[in-house]
C-alpha positions in Angstrom: 88.0 86.8 95.1 86.4 84.6 92.1 82.9 83.3 92.6 81.8 79.7 91.7 80.0 81.0 88.7 80.3 78.6 85.4 84.0 78.7 84.0 84.5 81.2 81.0 85.7 80.0 77.5 89.4 80.4 78.4 90.9 78.2 81.2 92.9 81.2 82.4 89.7 82.7 83.4 87.8 79.9 85.5 86.9 81.0 88.9 89.7 78.6 90.2 92.2 80.5 88.2 91.0 83.8 89.2 90.9 82.8 93.1 94.3 81.4 92.8 95.8 84.6 90.7 93.8 86.8 93.1 95.2 85.4 96.0 98.7 85.2 94.3 98.5 89.1 93.5 97.4 90.1 96.9 100.0 88.0 99.1 102.7 89.0 96.9 101.9 92.7 97.3 101.7 92.2 101.0 105.3 91.2 101.4 106.6 93.8 99.0 104.4 96.6 100.6 105.7 95.5 104.1 109.2 95.6 102.7 108.3 99.2 101.5 106.9 100.3 104.7 110.5 99.0 106.2 112.6 100.7 103.8 110.7 104.1 103.8 110.9 103.9 107.7 114.5 103.2 107.6 115.4 106.1 105.3 112.6 108.7 106.1 111.8 107.9 109.9 109.0 105.8 111.5 107.0 108.9 112.0 107.3 110.7 108.4 104.6 111.4 106.5 105.9 108.9 103.8 105.9 106.1 106.5 102.4 106.6 107.0 101.3 106.5 103.5 103.1 103.4 102.9 101.4 101.7 105.9 98.1 102.9 104.5 99.1 101.3 101.3 99.6 98.2 103.3 96.3 98.3 104.8 94.5 98.8 101.6 96.2 95.4 100.6 94.9 94.0 103.8 91.4 95.1 103.1 91.9 93.6 99.8 92.6 90.1 101.4 89.7 90.7 104.0 87.1 91.4 101.1 88.5 88.1 99.3 87.8 86.2 102.6 84.3 87.8 102.9 83.4 87.3 99.3 83.5 83.4 100.1 83.2 83.2 103.9 80.9 86.2 104.8 81.5 89.1 107.0 81.9 87.3 110.2 85.3 85.5 108.7 86.2 88.8 107.0 86.3 90.4 110.5 88.1 87.5 112.2 90.5 87.5 109.4 91.3 91.2 109.5 91.5 91.3 113.4 94.2 88.5 112.6 96.2 90.0 109.7 96.4 93.3 111.1 97.9 92.0 114.6 100.6 90.3 112.6 101.4 93.2 110.6 101.9 94.9 113.7 104.0 92.5 115.4 106.3 93.0 112.1 106.2 96.4 112.9 107.4 95.6 116.3 110.2 93.4 115.2 111.0 95.8 112.7 111.7 98.6 115.6 113.3 96.4 117.7 115.9 95.5 115.3 116.5 98.8 113.9 117.0 100.2 117.7 118.8 96.9 119.0 116.1 96.2 121.4 116.4 92.5 122.1 113.6 92.1 124.5 111.1 94.0 121.7 112.3 91.6 119.2 111.8 88.6 121.4 108.4 89.8 122.2 107.5 90.3 118.7 108.8 86.6 117.7 106.9 85.2 120.6 103.7 87.3 119.3 104.2 85.9 115.6 104.5 82.5 117.0 101.2 83.2 118.5 99.7 84.5 115.2 100.9 81.4 113.7 99.0 79.2 116.0 95.8 81.1 115.8 95.7 82.0 112.1 96.3 78.2 111.0 93.4 77.3 113.1 91.4 79.9 111.4 92.4 79.0 107.9 92.0 75.0 108.9 88.5 75.7 110.2 87.3 77.6 107.0 89.3 75.5 104.3 89.7 71.8 106.2 93.6 71.8 105.4 95.6 70.5 108.0 96.3 72.9 110.5 99.9 71.6 111.1 100.7 72.2 107.0 98.9 75.9 107.3 101.2 76.8 110.4 104.4 75.3 108.5 103.5 77.5 105.5 103.0 80.4 108.1 106.3 79.7 109.5 108.0 80.1 106.1 106.1 83.3 105.6 107.3 84.9 108.8 111.0 83.5 108.8 111.4 84.6 105.1 109.9 88.0 105.9 111.8 88.7 109.2 114.9 87.9 107.0 114.1 90.3 104.7 113.4 93.0 107.3 116.6 92.2 109.0 118.6 92.8 105.6 116.6 96.0 105.0 117.5 97.6 108.3 121.1 96.4 108.0 121.5 97.9 104.4 122.5 94.4 103.4 123.6 93.7 99.6 121.4 90.4 99.8 118.3 92.7 101.0 116.8 92.6 97.5 117.3 89.0 97.1 115.7 88.4 100.6 112.5 90.3 99.5 112.2 88.5 96.4 112.6 85.2 98.3 109.9 86.3 100.7 107.5 87.3 97.9 108.2 83.8 96.0 106.9 81.8 99.3 103.7 83.8 99.1 103.1 82.0 95.7 103.0 78.6 97.2 100.8 80.0 99.9 98.4 81.1 97.4 98.3 77.7 95.7 97.6 76.0 99.1 94.8 78.5 100.0 93.5 78.5 96.5 93.0 74.4 96.6 91.4 74.5 100.2 89.0 77.4 99.4 88.1 76.0 95.9 87.8 72.3 97.6 85.5 73.7 100.6 83.4 76.0 98.6 82.9 73.6 95.2 84.8 76.5 93.3 84.6 75.5 89.4 87.6 75.1 87.4 91.0 73.5 88.4 93.6 75.5 90.8 96.6 73.5 89.5 95.9 73.4 85.6 98.5 74.5 83.5 96.5 77.6 82.4 95.8 78.5 86.1 99.2 78.1 87.2 100.4 80.1 84.2 98.3 83.2 84.9 99.4 83.1 88.9 103.0 82.6 87.9 103.2 85.7 85.5 101.0 87.6 88.3 103.6 87.1 90.7 106.7 87.6 88.6 105.3 90.9 86.9 104.4 92.1 90.5 107.8 91.2 91.5 109.5 93.4 88.6 107.5 96.5 89.6 108.4 95.8 93.5 112.0 94.9 92.5 112.8 98.0 90.2 111.2 100.3 92.9 113.8 98.7 95.6 116.7 99.7 93.2 115.2 103.1 92.9 115.1 103.3 96.6 118.5 102.2 97.5 120.2 104.2 94.7 118.6 107.1 96.1 119.5 106.1 99.7 123.1 105.7 98.3 122.8 109.1 97.0 122.7 107.8 93.1 125.8 105.5 93.6 124.7 102.7 91.5 127.8 100.7 92.8 126.9 100.8 96.6 126.6 96.8 97.8 122.8 97.4 98.3 122.2 98.8 95.1 123.8 96.2 93.3 122.3 93.4 95.5 118.9 94.9 94.4 120.0 95.1 90.6 120.9 91.5 91.0 117.3 90.7 92.4 115.7 92.4 89.5 118.0 90.5 87.1 116.6 87.0 88.7 113.1 88.4 88.3 113.8 89.1 84.5 115.4 85.9 83.9 112.5 83.8 85.6 110.0 86.2 83.2 112.2 85.0 80.2 112.3 81.1 81.5 108.6 81.2 81.4 108.4 82.5 78.1 110.8 80.1 76.8 108.9 77.5 78.5 106.1 77.8 76.1 107.7 79.3 73.0 111.4 78.1 72.9 114.5 79.7 73.4 114.6 82.0 70.4 111.8 83.7 71.9 113.0 83.8 75.3 116.0 85.6 73.8 113.9 88.1 72.4 112.1 88.7 75.5 115.2 89.0 77.4 116.7 91.6 74.9 113.4 93.8 75.0 112.9 93.4 78.9 116.4 94.5 79.6 116.5 97.2 77.4 113.4 98.7 78.9 114.7 98.6 82.7 117.7 100.2 81.2 115.6 103.0 79.9 113.8 103.2 83.5 117.3 103.4 85.2 118.1 106.2 82.5 114.9 107.8 83.3 115.5 107.7 87.2 118.9 109.2 86.7 117.6 112.1 84.4 114.8 112.8 87.1 117.3 112.7 89.9 119.9 115.0 88.3 117.1 117.2 86.8 118.6 116.5 83.5 115.6 117.4 81.2 117.3 115.8 77.9 118.2 112.5 79.8 114.5 112.4 80.9 113.4 113.1 77.3 115.3 110.8 75.7 114.5 108.0 78.3 110.6 108.5 77.7 111.5 108.3 73.9 113.3 105.2 74.1 110.4 103.8 76.5 107.8 104.5 73.9 109.7 102.9 71.3 110.0 99.8 73.7 106.1 99.7 73.9 106.0 99.7 70.1 108.6 96.7 70.0 107.7 94.7 72.9 103.7 95.0 71.9 104.7 93.6 68.4 106.8 90.8 69.9 103.8 89.9 72.3 101.2 90.2 69.7 103.4 88.1 67.4 103.6 85.2 69.8 100.2 85.2 71.5 97.9 86.8 68.3 96.7 89.5 70.9 96.0 92.6 69.2 99.1 94.4 69.2 97.2 98.0 70.1 95.7 96.2 73.1 98.9 95.3 74.3 100.8 98.5 73.3 98.0 100.4 75.7 98.4 97.9 78.4 102.3 98.4 78.6 101.7 102.4 78.4 99.9 101.8 81.9 102.9 99.9 83.3 105.2 102.5 81.8 103.1 105.3 83.2 102.5 103.8 86.6 106.1 103.0 87.1 107.4 106.4 86.1 104.9 107.8 88.7 106.5 105.5 91.5 110.5 106.7 90.3 109.2 110.3 90.4 107.9 109.6 94.0 110.9 107.8 95.2 113.3 110.6 93.9 111.3 113.6 95.2 110.6 112.0 98.5 107.0 112.2 97.9 104.7 110.7 100.4 102.2 109.4 97.8 104.9 106.7 96.9 103.4 103.9 98.8 99.9 104.5 97.3 101.4 104.8 93.7 103.5 101.5 94.4 100.5 99.8 95.1 98.7 101.2 92.0 101.9 100.1 89.7 101.9 96.6 91.2 98.2 96.1 90.6 98.2 97.0 87.2 100.6 94.0 86.5 98.0 91.7 87.7 95.9 92.9 84.9 98.8 92.4 82.5 99.5 89.1 83.9 95.7 87.9 83.2 95.9 89.3 79.7 99.4 87.5 78.8 98.2 84.4 80.1 95.0 84.4 78.2 96.8 84.9 74.9 99.6 82.6 75.7 97.4 79.9 76.5 94.9 80.6 73.5 97.9 80.6 71.0 99.4 77.4 72.6 96.1 75.3 73.5 98.1 72.0 73.4 100.6 72.9 76.3 98.0 73.7 78.6 95.4 70.9 78.6 94.1 70.2 82.2 
């Protein structure tokens, strides 16, 4: 989490902007990694090595959130946060098991425990940030409700699962903003959490992380469906990924106009298609398809880095290097999902975390290129 050091020259890098984006990253990843635990447990079993690794990745995210709290409020607050946060994850696990095994009493107990968590955690947050406890509780209820909905959909293999995960992740963007404002106010952190530049960085962070998560869910559901891309749950996952793409396009268009938005969407949709081809080639052990997909992705890196550099004035070589990181980390996740590797959870976290850095770089370039659009 950002400290209260003096603001850097770019408004996307103030302490407040870093705080907001950092919380957005961690909270979005919390939802995505929880969904990954559920999907992995449903397809491979709750006691499988893959599920245990997915849980470990989720706890790594929890530790990141704890460290963020501790960097501002100290070790005692960090330990209290970790106790409450890990407890609520346990309640979600119990909820999932209850839903999957049709154990009504277990579901009822988990919901009661989650209600207790909302009360305790809202008191903890309110005490630290001076935010009104009822407002915090209402936001936490939104988190619990949207994640319960996503869990229900994943367990039921519903076509709406992808969009329900997306909704639960998007809710956390609002949570990050509320928390960042409370923390910045209570601790006098420099910068403006709600400035246009800060909001852009946080928005790009959340959307880019969701791109990785939504792509991963498409692959997971396709593998579970035996490679049938027409299966309802796979089609629903593809729809959620398309929603994410359109939101990213709208963000670009809001700054650079409809022509840039159209150019972005053409390139971005193409690279998703290349990842689909890579997945199919990997799943069918078709080396020629994999080779072509990798060649196409390399071409995308060249074209998209030129597009971004032209708009933002960022060095094309630096953009290309960052895009190569995205391609490489997501290819690793796809390989894991297709092969059933137990490393899937940790590699998914790495691919998502990479996108937070991408969001920071893009936001800085966009704001630097169009400063009049981002006055505080």
